[in-house]
N, C-alpha and C positions, 0 to 999 in steps of 0.2 A: 616401539609403539605399544600402547596398552592392549591387553587381550579382550577387547570389547567388540561386539558385532558392529560392523560398519554399515550405516544406513545409506550413505551417499558419499561420493567423492566429487568435490568441486574444484575446478581449475580456473585460475585467474592469471591474467597477464598484467604486469606492472607497467603503468604508463608514465609515472613520474616518481621521483625519489620520495620515500615515506617510511615511517615506522611500520613494522609488520602488523602489530595489533591494530593500529589505526587504519591501515590499508584494508585489513579483513573486515573491520567494523563497518567501513564505508561500502565495501564490496558485498557484504552479506549482512544487511541490517536486520534480518530476522533474529540474529543472536546479539546479545549485549556484548560490549567490549570486554567486560570483566569475564564473561563466560568464554569468549574467544581467547583471552589471555590464559585461562586455565587449560584450554585445549592445546595451546602452544606449549605450555610448560609440561603437559603430559605426553607430548610427542606426536600429536595428531596433525602437525603441519610440516610440509616439506617445501623448501625453496631450492630450486634447481636440483631436485632429487636428493637433497640433504636434509635430514631431520634438524629442525631449529627449535630450540626450547626457550629462547629469550624473546619475549614480546617486543623488546626495544630494538631488535635487529633492524638495521637500515636496509631498505630494498632499493635496487637500482632499476631504471627503465629497461624493459625487455626481459626481466626475470620472470620465470614461471613459478607460481605458488599453488600447491595442492593442499586442500583442506579435507581431511577425512572426518566426516561427521558421524559420531557414534550413535547407536540406537538410544533414544531418549529414555531416561529413567522415570519411573512413576512420579508424578508431581502431586504435592499436597497444595491445594489452592485455598488460601485464607480469604475470607470476605474482608474487604477494606472499605472504610468510609471515605471513598473518593467521590467528590461531587460529579454527577453526570446530569446532562441536560436532557430531560424527558419532554418530548413535544406531544406525545399521546400515550395513554395507557388505559387498558381495560382488563377484564378478568382473564383474557386469552393471550394478549401480546402487548408489546410496547414499542414505540419508535423513539430512538435516541439520536443525539448528535455526537458522533465520535470526534474528539478533538485531534488535531495534528499531534504527533509524537506519542500517541497511545497505541499500544499493540492490542489487537482485538482479543486474542486468547493466549494463555500461557504457552511458552515453549522454552527450551533450554536457555537459561540466562534471563528469561522474562517471567519469573514465577510470581512477581508482584507488580502492582501498578497497571494491570491490564484492564480492559473493559469488563472481562469476566469477573475479576476480583471485585470491581465496583458493583456489578449486577448482583453478585451473591450477597452483598450487604444490603442493597436497596430493594431487591425483589424476593419475595418468599418462595415462589415456585418458578422453576425454569425447566424446559424440556431436557430430556436426557439423551436424545438421539446422537448428539455430537460427542458423547462420552463425558467422563468426569472433567476433562480439560476444556471442553467447549459447550457447556450447558447453555441452551437457548440460542446458540449462534447458527443462523441459517445461511448467512453470507458474510463477507468480510470486506474491509477496506485496507489498503496498505497503511503501514505505520504513519507515514508522513503525508497521507491524504486525510481530509476531514469531511464530515458530512453525515447524512441520514443513514441509519440502519434500522431494520426491523428485527425484533427479538421475540422468540416464541416462549410461551409459558408452559405449554404442554406438548407431548409428543404428537398428538393429533394435529395441532395447529402447525407444528414444525413440519410435518409431512406435507400438509397442504401448501404451505408457503414454499417449501423446497420444490414441489411439483410445479407451482406457478413460475418459479425461476427457470426450471428446466424447460417448460413449454413456452417461455418468453412472454408470459402474460404480465410480468411485473414491468411497470413503466419507470424508467430511470433517466434522469437528466442531470448532467454535470455542467459546471462552468469551469473553464480553464483559461488561465492567462499564459499565452505562449510567446516565445521570442519571434520577432520579425513581424512585418506588416503583411498579413495574408492577402493575396491578390484576388481570391475568389470569394463569393458570398455564401455558397452552399456546396458541400462536397460529401459524397458517400464513399467510404473506403471499405472494400471487401477483400480479404486476404486470408491466408492460413498463417496462424501464429504457433510457434513452438520454441523450444529451448534454443538459445543462441548457440551456434555450432562451436564457438570457442569459449565464451564466457558462460558457463552453465547456470550462473545465477540470474542472467538476463534472459529476456525473451526477444524474439525477432520475427520478422516476416520470412518464413521459410517454406520450402516445399514439403508436403506431407504433414504439416501441422494441423491444428484444429481451426475450422472455419470461424472467422471473426468479422463482424460488421459494425461499423461506427458511422454515425451521421453528424456532420459538423455544420454549424451555422455561425457566421460572423455576427457578433452583437455590437462590437465597438472596436475601432482602431485607435491606438494610442501612439501616434507618430513621434511625439517628443521623447518617448522612451523605447521606441522600436518594438512595440508589443501589441498584441491583439487579444481581445476578450472573445472567447468562443463559447457557444453552447453546444453540448455534446449529448447526443442520444445513443444509448447502447442498445443494439439489437441482439447482441450476444454478450456473454460475461466471462471472457477469457482473462487469465492473469495478466496484469499490466497492459490490458488491451488499449486503453486510451493513450497511455504513455508511449507504447510502441507505434501506434498509428500516427500520432502527431510528429513523432521523431522521424518516421519514414517520410512524412510530408515536408520535412525540413524546418519544422517549427516546434522544437522541444518545449516542454512546460517549464516555466520559471521555477528554479530550485531543484529540478530533477537532473542532477549530475549524471546519474546512471545512463540516461538516454539523451545526452548531448547538450544540456544546459551549460553555458560558459559564464562563470561568475564575473569575469572581467567585462562582460557585455552590459552590466547594469551598475548603477551607482552603489556606493557603500550604504547609503540610506535605505535603499531597497533591500539590500542583503541583510541589513540589521532587522528590518521589519519582517522579512520572511523567516529568519532563523534557519532551521533545518527543514522547513516545510516545503512541500510541493504546492504550487498554486493551482490546485485541483480540488474542487468542492462538489460533493454529491448533494445537490441542493433541492432536488425534487424526487419524490418516491411515491409511487402509486401501486396498489394491489387490491385484490378482492379479499374481504375479511373472510377467513376460513370458516367462521361459524354461521353468519347470516348472509354471506356472499355480497354484501354491500361494498361498493367501490370506495376506497379510502385514498386520499392523496394529501401529501404534506410537502411543505416548501420552507426552506430557510435560506437566508442570504447573509445575515449578520453574524457570520462565523469568522473569528479571528484565527490567524492573521490574514486570511484571504481578503476580508472586507477592508482591513487597514491598507493593505498593499494596493488594492484597486482604487481606493479613495485617494491615495498618494499619487498614483499614476494619472488620475484624472485632474488632480488639483495643481500639480507642479509642472 
């Protein structure tokens, strides 16, 4: 193994036969497949305690894979002319729609094509509190989740927005299409969420984790496709919170294989429409403007592929 400082050691259990690089890319989506291939070739991956340097290595069910994540190297972040959907902008902040498949900020293997790369091209000033790799970024969405995000243009605005998130003054509503016909109309889930005891890339309801509260409302049942449209209000903002809570309720989000979605349960047409996206949309966002303290609230629903999948489920 290379003599670099190790930032984290992640352990994964193989459930079905697969290529090593493809398995890691699916298990650890924060890194690109090409970057993971490089880590494999440089000796940062063990399979059953044996160093494997071939990305094409075939894995068998039950095998244990260890990924040693080295400390990140400083990144140079180029501005990129990537189209971004801006729903609001003033001299202090902007609200954008992050598409599915876009990483919010650069990380190893994702030095281009991120929301930050696009923001650096389109916006003159961004806050510096997040550091050179996260200018303007106050909060984030998972790569395969889509929807509204607020971005700060100054450090003062960034601090104010971050404090609103911390004090739970930010109003966030999501829409989620989940597997199964939900039997209840309204449910509040309160639990502690922490790292999964076995799969360290995942989160789970565990003792000693951080308090998490989600509120679910049934908006529409889609019995022909054994699916339900939920509206979700977040009272806290834990990593993977919605995904963990709906999975614990027995209704994983369509497309979210990490937390229990079974591709065989839906048609090929739906799989094609979804692509690699989770059917989870941050569709409403409200907060107090950090300068004049006026309440701002934004809503979007026509975000693909979420809207396409929902229309298909309703029409077919």
